[in-house]
N, C-alpha and C positions, 0 to 999 in steps of 0.2 A: 512486459508481456506483449506489447503491441509494437515493439521495435521493427520487426519485417513487416508488418502491415504498413506502419508508418513510412518506412522507406520507399515502399511500392508505390503508395499513394501519392507521395510527395515527387516521385519521378515521373508518374502519369500527368499529374498536374503541370509540372515543369515544362512538359512538351509543348504546353498551350503558349508559352512565352514567345513575344514577337508576333502572335496572331492578332489581327485587327479586330476580329469579333468572333462570336460563338457561331459555329454553322453545324448543320447537321453531320457533315463529314468528321469535323475535329471533336465534336460531342460523342459520336460514336466510336472514334478511335481511342479518346480518353476513357470512356466507359467500358471498353473492351479489357483495358489495362486494369481498371478498378475490379472489374469482375474476377479477373485473374488473381489479383491480390487477395480478394476477399477469399475466394476457393483455396488459395494457398494457405490462408491463415485459419483454414479448417471451419469457415462459417458454413452452415448447412445450405444446400441448394435452393430450397424455396425461399429462404430468408434473403440469399443473394438476389434471386430473381426479382422479388417484390422491392428490394431497396433500389436495383438498378433501374426499374421502370419508374419509379417515384422520382428519382435524379433525373431521368430524361424527360419526364413530363415537365419538371421544372426549368430545365435547362434550355429546351427547345422554345424558342420566343423571348428567352430572358434578355433585358436590355443591359448593355454595359455601360454604365455610367462613365462620365469623363475621368472620374478619379479612380476607377477601377480597371483592370486588365482583365481579359477573358478568364486568365488563370485564377485570378482573386475572386471572380464571380462564380466561378465553378467551385472554388473552395467554400465560398459562402453557401452554396446549394448543398454541397456534400455535408458541411457542418450541421446545416438544418435537418436534413435527413438522418444523419447519424444520431443527432439528440433525440429525434422521434423513435428511431430504432432501439436506442438505450433506455427510454422510458419517458421522454418529454421532459416534463418539469422535475421529475423524481418524486419518489415518496418516502418520507421518513417514517421511522417507526412510530406508531400511535401509542404514546406513553400515559396519556390522561385517561386512565382507566381506574376504577376501584381496586386499590391494592388488595392482594398482590398480583402484579402483572406477570402473567405466565408466558413465557417464550419456549416454544418447543423446537429442538433442531433435530432434522432429519436428513438423511443421506447415506450414501454407499460408505464402505469401510475403507479408511485411507483418504477420504476427502477432507479430513481435519477438524471433525465436529468438536471432539474433546478440546483441542486447543482453541478453537472458536469460541467455545463456550466460556473459557477463562478471559479470553480477549473482550468478549461483549459484556462479561461482568465488570471487567477493567473500566470499560468505556461509561457503563451506567454509574459506576461508583465515582469515576473521576469528573465526567462532563454533566451527569445528571443529578449527581447527589443522592443517588439510591442506596438503599440497603438491600444486599442482594444474597440469595441463598441458593447454591448450586446443588444438583443432585444428578447422579449416573444411573441409568436403567439398564446399562450393558452388561448383564451377567454372564455373557459368554467370552468376551474377549479378555484373555488374562491380563491382570493389573489395570483394567480400564478404570475401575473405580479409585484405586490408589493413586493414579495418575490425576484424575480430576481433583481428588482431595489435595494433592500437592500443589497443583496449579492454582486452587481456591486459595491457599494460604498465600501464595506468591502475589496474587491481586487483591489480597485483603478482602476476600468474600468468605461468607460461612459457607460451611459443607453439611449435607445431609448423609448421615452414614445409613445405608440401606439395612433393613434387618437381614440376617442370614437366611438364606434359601426363600426370600420372597420373590414373588412374579414381578415382572417389570412395571405392570399397570398398578400393582399394590404399592410397589415403591414409590412410583409417582404420586399416587393419592395420599401416602403418609407423609411424603414431603411437603405437599400443598398444604396439609393440615398444620405442620410444623411453620410453614410460612406465615400462614393467618395467625396462629397463636404467638408467634414469635415478632409479630408486627413488621414483617419484611416488606419491602416495596416492590420486589421482583423476584421470582422464581424462574431459574432457567434449568430446563430439562434436557439432559443429554441422552440420546437413544443410541441403540445398538446399530451397527450397519452390517452389510454383506459385501461379498465381492461382486455379487450381480443381484438383480432384482428378482425376487421371489415372493411366493403368495405368504408365506410365514413372517417375512419382514413386514409387509405391509399391514397384515392383520395386528401384529404387534404394536405397530405404530397407530393404527387406528384405536386399539384398546387403550394405550397411554393417552392418546389426545382425549378420548372420552372419559378417562378417569380424571384430567386436570381442567377440561374446558378451556384449551390453550387460547390465549387472546392473539399470539402471533406464532404462526407455524411457518418456520424458515427453512427453506431447503439448502443445504450446504453442498456446494460442487466445487470440485477441484478444477482450476484453469487448465491443467494439463491432461484432463481426461478427453478432450477432443470430442468427436462425435458420440462416443459412449455416454457423454453427459445427456444427449438429447433423449435417449431410451430411458434413462434414469428419471429424467425431469418429468416425462410423461406420465411414468408409472407413479411417482410421488404425487404429481399433480392430481392424477384420478383418484388416488387412496386418500389424500388429505386436501383440505381446503387451503392450500398454501396460502400466504399473505406476503412472501417475499423471499429474496434469494440472496445468499451470501457467497460471493466467489472467493477461493482461497488460492494461495500460492501465486497470487497475480504478480509477485516480484520475480518469478522465475522466467524461463525462457519459452514459455508456452506461446503458441501462436495466436492465442486471445479468441478464436472462434467460438468457444463456449460461452463467453460473455455477451457475444453478440447475438447468439443462437437461443440460448436457454430462455432469455428474457423474452424473445418473440414467440417461442414455442409455448411457454406456460401463461403468458400474459401477465405475470406478475412482475412486480418492480425489482431492480437490483437495490439492495439497501446497505450493503457493505462490501468492502473489498479487504481481503487479508493481504498485506504487503510485507510480511516478514515473519519470523519465527518468534519474535519478542511479544510480550504481552500487550504492549502498545501499539503493536503493528496491526491495527484496524481502523480503516478510513470509511467514514459515511460515503456512500457512492453518489455523485453528482453527474446525471448524463451530460449537461453541457460541457463541464470541466474536462470529462473523459473524452468527448468528442474533439476537443480542442487538443488533447494529448495525443489522440489517435492521428490527427492531420497535422502533427509536428508543431503545434502552436504553443506547447508546454503548458504548464498549470501554475501559474505564479501564485495564485491564491493558496494552493496547498503548500507551496513552498514557504510563503509567509507563515501560515498556520503551523508547520513544522517547526520553523525558527522559535516562535512564541512558544510552542509546547515543550521545546527541548533545550533552549538556551537558558542558561541561568542568569537571571537579571543582576542577582549579587555579584557573581563572577565577573560579568562583563563591566559593571561598574568598578569593580576593584581594579580590573586591569586597565580601565580607562583613568581612573584615578592616579595610578602608580606610573602610567605613561607619562600624563600631564605633568606630574611631579620631577620628571627627568629621571626617573629611576629605571634601570635596565630591565629590558624584556629578556627572561632567562629560560631555561629548558623546562622549568615547572610550568611556566606560562604556556609554552608551546604545546606541553602534554595536555594542559587543561582544554586548549583549542581543539586538539585532535580528537580528545575524548567526546566533546560535544558535537563534532562532525559525526563522529561514529554513532552517537545516540540519534542522531537524524536519520539513520539508514545507511550512512556511508555517502562517498561521493557518488556512487552509482544510483542511489535513491534521490539526491539532489539533482544530478544532471538529468533524471528522467523527467522532472517537472519543468526543466528549461526549455525553450523552443528549439526545434532541431537544430536550426542554423548555428546557435550559439553552442549546443553541446557537441556538435561535430567539430568545433574548433578546439576541442580539448586535445592535448598532445599525447595521451594515453588513454586505452579502453578503462572505463569505469572500474570494472573488476580488478584490473592491475593497480589502479590507484588505491583502492580499498585495501589491496594486500600490503601496499607500501605504508598505508597508515598504521595497520597491524604491526608491522616489522618497526616502524618508527616508535610506537608505543612501547614495544618490547625492549627496544635499545634505552629508552629514557627510564625505564623502569628497572634496567640493570645497572644504572648509576646510583652513586651514593648522593644523599641530600645536598652535600657540599659541592659534588660535580654539577648538578643540576642548577644550583645556584651561581657557580662560578666555572663554566665550561672551559676556561683557559687553563686550569689545573690538569685537564685531561691530556696527558702525554702519551707516548707510544705503548708503554706497558699496560696503562689504565684503558687504553682503546682495546688491546688484545683481551683483557679481562672482561670488558663490557660485551665485546663480540661473542665470547664464550658464553657468558650468563644469557645473552638474548638468543643463542643459536643461529647466528649469522656471521658473514664475514667481516673482517676488519675495514673492508673498502666499504661496506654498508655504514659503518659508524662513521667513516670519513665523510660519506656523502651527507649524511644528517648533519654532521656538525658544520660543514660547508653551506648547507641549506639554511641552517639556524644563523649563521653569520650575516647571511644576506638579508634575512628577515630582521635582525637585530639593527643592521644599517638602516633598514626602511623605517622601523619603530622609531629611530632616534629622530627621524626628520619630522615625525608626527608630535614632538613636544611643542607645547604652548600653542602658537596660532596655528600651527599646521594641523594639530589634532582638532581644534575647534572648527576650523575650515572642513575638515573631513566629516566630523559629526554634524555640522550645519547642512552639508550636501546630503548625508544620508537621511536626514529628517526632512529633506526637500527645499533647505534654505538656499540661500545664494552661494 
């Protein structure tokens, strides 16, 4: 989401390299570039002005220590002010309430409220061990209720079926009664949206809120909505006593200004980021880590969390044991590794969490690398079990058959097999002591 902004800010700070100290002139020159970068990222003008003034006030008179360059000093100042702009220390959802915890999702149509409701349910079930009930009060959008019902089944949450012809507020009240009688820990209420802000929408949201006395009123905003998000944020903030913001589609190519502006306009913390279409693609928002990503420092903590969440320990141990015993690395093992990378969001999601200087060293764009992974998985899936175990049996006719089955060219099959042979040679070097040395290094050992 912040790729363009990260690039511009990095270039602005790089211009300070070689300078002996921070001066009024080079600070003004750098902040001019920072201002342009923020405006191009669609950050609201009042927000940009306040941010630039805060950075200027800190930078003027800042001492450059012997271990820091002027560029590093200014990066530190930018980081601190970005953290403040994004919410300071951050605010997690207040979950310690008398059950059921009621979460009300509000926002415009197309922001991703229904999908976010399911993602939030999965997060509550998986990380907080909550028993969750989902309900949709959107009686206008065709199939909205059916969509949430199916998503609820996917994330293993329960779903409250609205009575036919009931008003949205009555549906919410009936769902709350069910949540209380069914001893649920949380009730998530998905509300209707519109293509634009109107009085009817606001009145309906207020009635639903009054019917359930929501503990959390979360404004769901699309990261790609730009300046339109500010008008919607002001309207919903005036109608409802919002407690937090969820930004969706943060994995897209949006310029990111909404994330920096909506929090400042509403004064409410950003609590979650939607970073993909899958139900697990919801990340708790951390202002400090997000500021690091914006400044090109990466987010190694999020990367490690993603690995722990998605890598199957049993599969990793099986492969380690197999290699240590001298057994060959085969195409089935390669498929398993590719699938785990894809579960972590693909190479694009992984590279987004790396420091900018490391991500820039990649030989191909992340989206192309992700397409290559999908193609490689399709090729391996078109092979027989014997071909995966013993790639040496794959002759010319088998390669043509595999290519037809995967919908690719024979050259793609040849390329995969060549890459696999190179990996196989590398894996052979890891037998015995080589593997132990590698694992010791990964654990921080000698």
